[in-house]
C-alpha positions in Angstrom: 4.3 3.4 10.0 3.4 -0.3 9.2 0.5 0.9 6.9 2.9 3.3 5.1 5.3 0.4 4.5 2.6 -1.9 3.4 1.0 0.7 1.1 4.4 1.5 -0.5 4.9 -2.2 -1.4 1.3 -2.5 -2.6 1.7 0.4 -5.0 4.8 -1.2 -6.5 3.9 -4.9 -6.6 0.1 -5.3 -6.6 -1.6 -4.8 -9.9 -4.9 -4.6 -8.0 -3.7 -1.4 -6.3 -5.4 1.6 -7.9 -2.1 3.4 -7.9 0.0 0.6 -9.4 0.1 2.1 -12.9 1.9 5.2 -11.4 4.4 3.1 -9.5 5.0 -0.6 -10.2 3.6 -0.1 -13.7 6.3 2.4 -14.4 9.0 0.1 -12.9 9.2 1.7 -9.5 10.4 -0.8 -6.9 11.2 -1.0 -3.2 14.8 -1.9 -2.3 15.2 -5.5 -1.1 16.2 -4.3 2.4 12.8 -2.5 2.9 10.7 -4.9 0.9 11.8 -7.9 3.0 11.9 -6.2 6.4 9.5 -3.9 8.1 12.1 -3.4 10.9 14.7 -2.2 8.4 12.3 0.3 7.0 11.2 1.4 10.5 14.8 1.9 11.6 15.5 4.0 8.6 12.3 6.0 9.0 12.9 6.8 12.7 16.4 8.0 12.0 15.3 10.1 9.0 12.6 12.3 10.5 9.5 10.1 10.5 6.5 11.9 11.9 2.8 11.2 11.6 2.3 14.5 9.9 4.8 13.8 7.2 4.8 11.5 4.2 7.6 9.5 2.5 8.8 11.2 -0.7 11.1 9.9 -3.5 13.6 12.6 -4.3 13.9 11.3 -7.9 10.3 10.6 -8.8 11.6 8.1 -11.4 13.7 6.3 -8.9 13.0 3.4 -6.5 12.1 3.5 -2.8 15.6 3.3 -1.4 17.3 4.9 1.6 19.3 7.2 -0.7 16.2 8.3 -2.7 13.7 8.9 0.1 13.0 11.6 2.7 10.1 12.7 4.8 8.2 15.9 3.8 4.8 17.5 4.4 1.9 16.4 2.1 1.7 20.0 0.9 5.4 20.1 -0.1 5.0 16.8 -1.9 2.2 18.2 -4.1 
């Protein structure tokens, strides 16, 4: 789960990330609560269906990573 959190932030804030153009480059951000606290993200994830076989998904693909805009779904469903 820590890697998922770290990767999410990297996609949004690190221009060196190969996926930055599709995330941070488009203005996608991570809410301050999650950006500043792994524990806050972890608490949300565990209470919203986190499972090693699922991936975090933004409901509105143009929206930020926020508790209201995210859910866990299968990789197949996300495609």
